[in-house]
Structures are given as C-alpha cells and as structure tokens.
N, C-alpha and C positions, 0 to 999 in steps of 0.2 A: 942301191942295187938297180941295174939296168933292166929294161923290159926283157931283153934276151935272157938275162940271168934268171928273172922271175919265171919265164916260160920254161926254161930248162929245169928249174927247181920243181916245178909242178909236174913236168912230164918225165923227168929222169931222176934216178938216185944220185947221190954224191959220186958214185963210181962210174956214172954214165950209162947205167942200164936203164932200159925203158921200164917205167913203173907199171906194176899191175894196175888194172882198172876194171870197173864195172860199167857195162852199157845198160842203162835203165830200159826196161821193157814194158812196164805198166805202172799204174798208180792204184795200188790196192789200199794203201793207208796214207792219210794225210795228217801230219802232226802239226799242232800249233803250240808255240812256246808262249806262255802267258806272262813272261817277264821274270827277271832274276830276283825280284823282291821276295823275301821269305820271312816268316816269323821266327825261324831258327837260323843259326849261323854255325854250320858244321865245317870244320877246317878241311875235310876231305871232299867237300862238295864239288862235283865235276863242273858245276855252273858258277861256282864262287858266290852263291846266293847269300843274302843277309837282309835284315830289315831295311837297310838303307841302299842296297845295291841297285844301280840303274844301268848296268851294262846293256841289258836288253829290257825293253819296256813292254807294258801290257797293251795288247791290241784292243780296239773298241769293236763293238758289234758291227757297226757299219763298215769297218775296214775288213773284217773277215768274211762277211757275207758273200762278196763277189768271188772269193777264192773257194768257199764252200760250194757255190753254184758251179764254178768251173770244174771243180773236182768231181761233182756228180755227173756232169756231162762226159767226163773222162772215165767213168766207171768205178770210182772209188768205192771201197767196201766198208771202211771204218774211218772215223775221225778220232784222233787221240790228242790229249792235252797234257803238257808237262810244264815245269817251272825250274826254279823258284817254287813257290807254293801257289798253285792255280786259284785257290779260293781266296787269295788276296786281290786277285784281279777284279776290278769293279764290275765288269760286264760278263763275268764268267757264267752266271746263271742264264742271262739272256743269250749268250753264245751257245750254251748247251741246249737251251730251248730250241733255238733255230736249227742246230745241227742234228739233234735227235729226231726232228721231223722226217729226216731223210735217210739216216744211216745210224748204226750203233756207235756209241761213243765210249771211250776209255779215258779215265782221269787218273794221273799219277799224283799222289798227295802224301803228306806226312801224317795225315789222319788226326791232327790235333785241333786246337781251338778254331782256326779259320774254317775247317770243314764243318765242325759241329755248329757253328753260327749259321751256316747255310743249309743245314740238314732239312729244315721244314720246306725250304724252297725246292730242294732236290726231291723230296717226297712228292711235292705237287707235280713236278715234271714227270715223275714215274707213271702217273696215271693219265697224264695229258697227252703224251706223244707216243707214236707208234713204236719207236726203237728204244732199246734199253741203254741205260748209262751204267757202266761198271767202273770199278775203282781198284787201283793197286796201291796198297799202303806200304810205306818204307819202314821196315823193322830190320835193322842191320844184323842183329845177332840174337839168338835165343837167350843169351845172357843179359839180363836187365842192366847190370852194371856196365857192361861193354857198350850196349846201345846208348845209355845215357851219358857215358863219357864223351861220345861224339855229338850227341844231339841235345844234351841238357837234362838235368835232373827231373825226373817225373814224366818224361816224354815217352818212355816205353809203355807205361800204364795208360797214358792218354791215347797213344796210337791203337792199343788194343780196345780201348773203349770206343774209339771211332769206328774201328773195324766191326766190333760187335753190334753197334747201333745200325750201321749200314746193313749188315746181314739180317738183323731183326726186321728191317723194313723191306726185305726181299731183294736187295741189290746183290749183284754178283761181285765178289771181292777176291782179290789175290794179294800176294805178299811179295815184295822185293827185298832181297837180302844181299849182303856182301859175301864174296868168296874169300876165305882166308888161305894163305899159302899152306899147303900140306894138309888141308882139312880132309876129314872123312865125310864126303858129301852126304852119304846115306845116313850117317849118324846125326849130322847137323839137321837134316830135313826131319828126322825122327823127333829130335828135340822140339822143333817147331810144331810138328803134328801133335805132340803131347800138349803144347801150349794152346793149340787150337781147341782141343777137346776141353781143356780146363776153362776156356773162355766161351764155351757154347758155340764154337765154330765148326764147320765140317773138317774132319780129319784129313780129307783128301783135297783141301783147298790148294789151288795152284801156287807154286813157289817159283819165282823167277830169280835166279842167282847171277850176280854181276861181279866181274873182277874190279879192282881198283882202277878207275879211269883217270884219277889225278885231277887237280884243279885246272882251270883254264890257263892256257899258255904254258903249260908244263912241257918240257922237252926231254923226256926220258930216252935212254938208249934202248931202242928195240930194232930188230932186224928190218931192213927195207924189203918191201914186197915188190917183186919184179913180175913181168909178164910170164917169165919162165915159172916162177912160183905158182902163179894162178893156173897154169895149164898142167904142170907136173904133179901138183899136190892137191888140186881141187877139180872136181868134176863140173860139167856144165850145169848140172842140177844144183850143186852147191853155189856156184856163181849166181845163178838165177834167184837164189833165196837170200842173198845179201839184202839188208834193209835198203841200201841205196839203189838196188835194182827195181824195187817196187814201192818205194815210199818217198816222201819229201817232208821237209820241215819248214814251217813258216815262222820267221822271227821278225821282231820290230826293232829297228835301229833308227834313232832320230824320229822322223815323221813318216818313215817308209816301211812297208812290209816287204820282206825279201824272202825268196825261196832258197833254202840251203839243202845240201845233198842228203843229210840225215840228222838225227837228233844229237849226235855226238861231236859234231865238228863246227859248231857255231862260233868257236873262238879263232877260226882261221878263215880270212876273207877269200882265200882261193876256192872255198867251197860254196861261194855265192853262185847260184845257177840262173838268176834272173828275177824279174818282178812278176812273172806270171808262170803258172804251171806248164802251159803249153810251150812257153819259151824254154823252160828248164829241161824238158823231157829228152831232147836229142843229145844233150851234153853228157859225155862220158865222165865218170867219177874216178879220178886217179886216187889210189890208196896210199896217200902221202902222210896222213895224220897218224900219230902214234896209236890212237884208239882204233884205227883200221886194223892194226895188228891183232887186237883182241878179237875182232870178227874173223880174221883169217885163222888164228891159232885156236880159238876157243868156241867159235860159232856164237859169240855174244850177240844178242839182239834185244832191242827194247820192245819189240812187238810181242803180242800174245795171239796173233792171228794164225 
C-alpha cells in the first residue's frame, strides 16, 4: 500500500467521505498497558492475552516514571492500569507505589491468583501513600457456568474471593461485565447485585458493562463514522466526553514506550500518537477502528471518572 493510500485510509472512508474524528482537549486520565501476558487465556479477549503472549510487553518502573511526571505537569487526574493481567507485571507494585503518591489509581484485573499473591503489598501501599488505589474485577456473567466457560473452571469463585478480600481491606471495587445481545440490562444488573450481597459486598457496587470488542486485528463489518455522523448525531458535549478526547494509553512494543489514542486501539499502528504526551496531544484521532463504533453507538468507555 502506498503512503498516499495509507493516508487516505486513515482520513477517509472507503466511499471517500471524511472520517469522523475527535480533537483531544485535555489529559484527565492516563492509562498504562502492563503487557498482554495473562494467567488466563480467554478466546474473546480484546487483547489476545495468554500466559505466553508477548504482543505488548510489561513496562519497568524507570520507563513509566517520566510519563507519570509529564502527565502530572499536564493536569492528569487519574492513572489507570490494564492488561493482560497487571499483577503479572514484575514492577506493578513499584509503579503503583510511585503513581499513587500523586493521583488516584485504578487497576483492571481478573481478581484471581496474581492479585491475591500481591495483596499484602497492596495493603501496605494503602496506608503508605496519599491517594487511593481502586480495582475493577472482570466477571463476565452472573451465571458461574457461563463465566467459567470463557475463563476456565473455578475462576468465577476465585474472582469473587479476590473482590471480597479487597473490599474487606477497605479498597474500592467495581465490576466489569459483558453485554449480551438482547439482554435485559436491569435484570442482569439485579442478578449481580444479589451476588454482591451473598458475597458480603455492597449491593450498589459500580457495574461497568461492555459490548464484545472482539480479539485483536478483527475486521467486523460496522458502519463507518463520518464527520457528518459526528455533527448530526452527537453533540459537542458527547464529542468532548470520548475517551480519546481526554485520555491516552501507554504501551510497550519492543524496547520503546509509545503513546496510543485510547485503550481499545493498540492493535492498529495508525493510532500511534508519539513517544511523549505533549507530542500526542495536538493530533486528532480519526474514528477508523471498529471499536470506535462502540463508543459512537453505545457510549462505551473504559473509564470510571
């Protein structure tokens, strides 16, 4: 593909319409990807994570410190961490220790053995630093059998154990779940709330529901988002609330940390925004990725801010 064709693909739809885009306006949340290594191997994983996966690598403390410092200078309000399974990253406790000195932190985790092995270290951080560390545990379905079909036998119970232990230690905990086609959202949330009560958790614990984002490099047929779509069907306030309008994602490929537009597009090099946060901010984000359509149609967001 020629350079001209690449530029056209990034900026225009196949029919030649100018793609919809987001112009970033601030850095409220900075995400760090802790690598695609995970103790589980779920066939639906949007990152393609597994115990042996090395598509994205785990950053070291000394690599993330300059970006944390830069983000603080830019007015960041929260640091968030995702994977893979973050608690398999060798430096995750040291990174959380550094980051939570300055701002609140959120960690997305499956809540199983890697988390439990680091629990004592997390408890020590809770009393050491000024800002809280909170957690979001992935439990796909209120049905144990459905959850374990995707994540492996016994992991439903393990995740609830992890959630309960965090809550007992005074950490704020939320839950991430899947959205099934045609579901009754209120009914599903009620089933989760009943489980919370049974497990000694707050009935009103926050639930974040996600559509199926599909594994990396998937190419599903979804409508293309044009500039007309963004102005005819979305308000300025909605556009300003897109994740790519006020957050960035740091990933590690090879030996380099790179800034990407958001947490959902790291399988597409077109969303590489630079090697520093300042460099990345002026660059508009074209809504080319199929997961961008989820944000457009459903308001999907990885943030809890």
